[in-house]
N, C-alpha and C positions, 0 to 999 in steps of 0.2 A: 504494500500500500504506500509506495513512495512515488512521488511525482514532483516536478518542479517547473516553474514558469517564470518569465521575466516580469518584474514589477518596477518600472522606472519611477523615480521620484518626480512628482509634479508639485508645483507651488500652489498656493491658495488654500482656501478652506471652504467648507460647506456654508453657504449663507443661512442665516437663521430661519428664513421662510422655508428653505428646502429641508433643513435638518428636522424641523418640527413635523413635517409631512413624512419624512423617512421613519420617524418614531411611530407615527400613527399607522402607517402601512405595514411596517415591520411587526408591530404588535398584532395586527389582524392576521397576517400570514402565519405568525407563530401560533396564534390561537387556533387556527384551523389545523395546523400540523399536530399540535398537542391534542386537540379534540379528536382527530382522526387516527393518529398513529402513536401518540404518547410523547412525553417529554424526552425520553431516551432517543427517539428517532430524530427530534429536532437537534439534540446535542450531536448525534452522529453526523447529521448533514452539515452542521457548522464546522465539523472537523474535516469535511470533504472539500478539497481545494476548488474544484470546478463548480460544485453546488454553491459554495460560499461566494464565488465570483459572480455566478448568475444572480444570486440574491442581491448583491451590491448593485449590479446593473439594473435589476428590476426596481430598486428603490430610487434610482435616478442619479447615482453618483458616477464619477469617472469610470469608464468601462474596464480599465486595467491598470490604474495608477496605484501608488502606494497608499493613497487615501482610501482605497476600497476597504482596506483592513481597519484602519483607525476610526474612520467615520461610521462605517457600518456597525462595528462592535459598540461604539459609543451610543448609537441610536438604539441598538437592541438592548443594551444594558438598561437604558432608561425605559424602553418599552416593556421590559419584563421585570421592572423593579418591584412590582407588587405580586408577582407570580408566586404561588406556593408549590409549583412543580419543578421549576428550573431557575437557576441564578447565574448571572454573569458578574464576575468580580474583577477588580483591577481596571486597567485601561492605559491611557497614554500618559507618559511622564510621571508626575507625582501620583496620579491615580493608580499607576502600576505599583508604586512602592507601598500603597495602602492596601494591597491585596489581602494580607493576613487579617486585617480588621474587617474588610468586606466579607471575607469567608466566614468569620465568626458570626456576623450579623445575619448573613444569608442562611447559614445552617440553622440558626434559631427560627428564622422565618419559614423555612421548609420543614422544620420539625425533625431534623436529623442530628441533633447535638450528640457529640461523641466522635464525630468524623473530622472535626475541625483540624486537629493536629496533623492527621494524615494528609488532608487536603493542602494544608500549608506546606508540608514537607514536599509533596509532589509538585506543587507550584514552584517552589524554590529550586528543586532539582531540574525541572523543565527549563527554567530560565538559565540555570547554570550550564546545562548541556548545550543549549543553543548559543550561548554567548561565549563559551570557552572551549568547546570540543569540535567545532565544525569550521568556522572561519577565524582567521587570525587578526582581522581588522574590523570586526563587527561589534556593535554595541546595541543591546536590546533597549528600545525606547517605548515599546508598547507590549503589555503583558495582560492577557485576559485568561482567567481560570474559570471554567464553566462546570457546574455540577447539577445533578438532578436529585430528586427526593429518593430515588432508588440507590444512590451512591455512585452512579456513573459519572465520569469526569472527562474533560477535554481541555486543551490549551490552544489558544490562538494568540500568537505573539509575533512581533516584527522587529527586525534590527536594521540598522543603517550602516553602510560602508563608511568608514572614516575617510577614505579617499574614493571618490567616484560618485556616481549618480544613481545607485541602485539600492532599493530596499529589498529585504529578504523576509518573506512571511513563513513562519513555521507553524504547522498544525499537528496536534497530537490527539489521538483518541485513546483514552486510558484503557479501553478494552483490548488493545493490541500491544500494550507495553509489558515487557518482560520484567516482572517484579524482582527476579533474581539478578537481572543485569539491566538496570533502568535505562542505560544509555545505548542499548543494543537495538538499532533500527526502530526508534520509538515513533517516528513521524507518520502520520496519515498523509501528509503532504509538505513539501518545502517549495515555496515559490522563490526562485532564484535566477541568477544569470547563467545560462547554459555554457558560456564561454569561460567560466571561472575554473581554475584548478585549485583544489582545496584539500587539506588534510582533514578528513572527516573521521573523528574518533568514535562516532556513533555507527559507522559502517560495520556490518556484521563481520567482514573479513579482518577488521582491526580489533576483534575481541581480545586477541592475545596482547595487544598493546594496553588495553584497559586494565588487564590483570597484572601488568608489569610496567606501569606508566613511566616511572622515573627512569628505569634502565632502558626503556624502549625509545624514549624521545629522540635521542641522537640518531637512531637508525631510521626513523620514520620520515626524515626530511625529504628524501628523494621519492617517496611513494606517492602515487597519484590515485585520486578517487574516481571510480567509474561513474561518469555522468551520463551514461547512455539512456537513463530513464527520464531525462529532463524533457519537458514539453515547453516550448516558448510561446508566450503571447507576444505579438509584435511590439517593438519599442515605440513606434510612432503612435501619436495620440488619436489621429483620425481613424475612422472605420471605413474599410473598402469592402462593400458587400460581396463582390465577386470573389474576394480572397478570404475574408474573415468569417463568412457564414457558409456552411455546407449547403448542398442541395436540399437536404432534409430540413435545415433551418429556414431556408427560403420558402419551402413548401409550408412550414408551420406558420410563418408570418402571413403568407398569402391566405391560408385557411382562416386565420384569425381576422384578417381584413375583410374577408368575404362574408363573415357571419352577419346576419341581418337581425336587428332588434326584434322584429316581429316573430322570428323563429322561436324566440325564448320568452315572449311576453307572458305566457301562461306561467312561467316560473319566476321571472324577474318581477312581474307585477308592477312595473314602473313605466309610466308613459313618458315619452320624450328622451329616454336614455339613448345616447348617440352611438354611432359605430365605433368611435375612438374608445369609448368606455368599454364596449363589448370586447374590442380587441385587447385592451389591457387586462380585463378580467380573464380572458382566455389565456394570456401569457402568464399571469399570476397562477392560474389553475394548473398549467403545465409545470410550473416551478414546484407546486405542492404535490401533484399526483403523478408526474411523469419524470422521474429522476433520471432515467436513461437519456431523455432529450436534453435535460439540463446539463448533464455531464458532457454530452457531445458538443453542445453549442452555447457556452456561457455568453458569448457576445449577442446572441439572439435577444437576451433580456434587456439589452440596452435600448431596444425599441419599445419598451413598455411605456415609459413616460418621458423618454429623452434623457439627456445627461446634463450635469452641472455646467459644463463648458460649452454646451450647445451641440454636442456630438452624441448620437447621430443627428439630433435636432434639439432645439431649445425646449425646455420644459414649459408647458402651459400650466399655470397654477389652477386654472379652472378645470382642466382635464384631470390633474392629479387629485383635486378635491372631489371630483365626481367619482373617481375610482375608489377613493377612501370611503365615500358615502355608501357606495354599493357594497363594498366589503363589510362596512358596519352593519348594513341592513341584513346581509346574508348571515353574518356571524351572530347577530343579536336577535334573530327570530325567536320569539318566545314559544314555549310549549311544543317544541319540535325535537325529534331525536336528531343526532348528528347526521345520520343518513339522509333524513329529510332536509335538514338545514343546509347541507353542503351539496345537495343534488345538482344545483346549477353549475357549481364549479367543476364537479365531476363530468358533467355533460360537455362543458366547454373544453375541458382538458382532452376528452376523447375526440372531440371534433377537430382540435388542432393537431393531435398526435397521430391521427389515422393516416394510413398510406394513401397516396393519391397518384393516379396514372399521369397526372399533368406535370409532375416534377420536372422532367426533362424539357417539356415544352416551355415551362416558366423560365427555366434556366437559359434556354436558347433565346428567349425574348428579352433576356436581361432585365428582369422585373425591377422597376424603380422602387427599391425598398424605402427610400426617403419619403415616398408619398404615402407610406403606410401610416 
């Protein structure tokens, strides 16, 4: 479960108007996942590099910059601050150093007191492994420790090169960590620069070095880490549909675009809801119900509400608010079971994910994705 991609450093920050909406939409997406699949599934997805990337895009942040980590985790921490099922602790800068205090408060909120010391230990070990055992010029500046009421835990943290313009995101799923050798291949994902040569002491073949660290250090200097597993996101900021989105992704966007409000008025029960909102609901639905699609095409989700810097198009606050209102209405339906409550999202997800014979035809016509 190791993978890596490029996360270039981009300047700027999320404007307040966007961040508040990311919090609201992130809360609703989380509510549905927890309601349908449980908090452990949400934790597992947050530890998945491509799903995490897709979520960040769906919330409207830069589609592949370093801020996808820090801003998305900040929004989710606030969105889930009152949850009794899952807790996000720590954060960027000073917030990261307050992780132990966060963990103690969150454990009390979730009703799992007695686990705090172990969580704090694992949090510190994860930060130490990623700051000291993989890159020699990297400092961790964002650390999030996530846990659920069942005791499952994950880590999402990010470091910055002291020289250069790259950020590295590390993701851990505690279910795959070897408790006997905590530093042995612990990552569910590492977002990094494919061109880097690094001495990775968490690499399984370097286990001998972890058991004889002091004696081995001199010998290790010439050894190279196998980077064949790395998958790169493009370093350029703009999106080129013909290169960045697969035929399956183009098909999914087209299907979402073609959905007509009248087709679903018996479920949505809302007059005047527009095609853009239907499209965004469909994209959010695939993020929740069609994980395979999310893993294949994270960039697809940049077309949900647009991006902070206007890529692939500028965010419309009215459109974003309309999407949030529909998610609110679906999630807050009273006196309905989860199956009934989320029926519209399931139907939209199936409509977008289904195979279509027109895929090659659409690709040949070079579908204008920006018009979606």
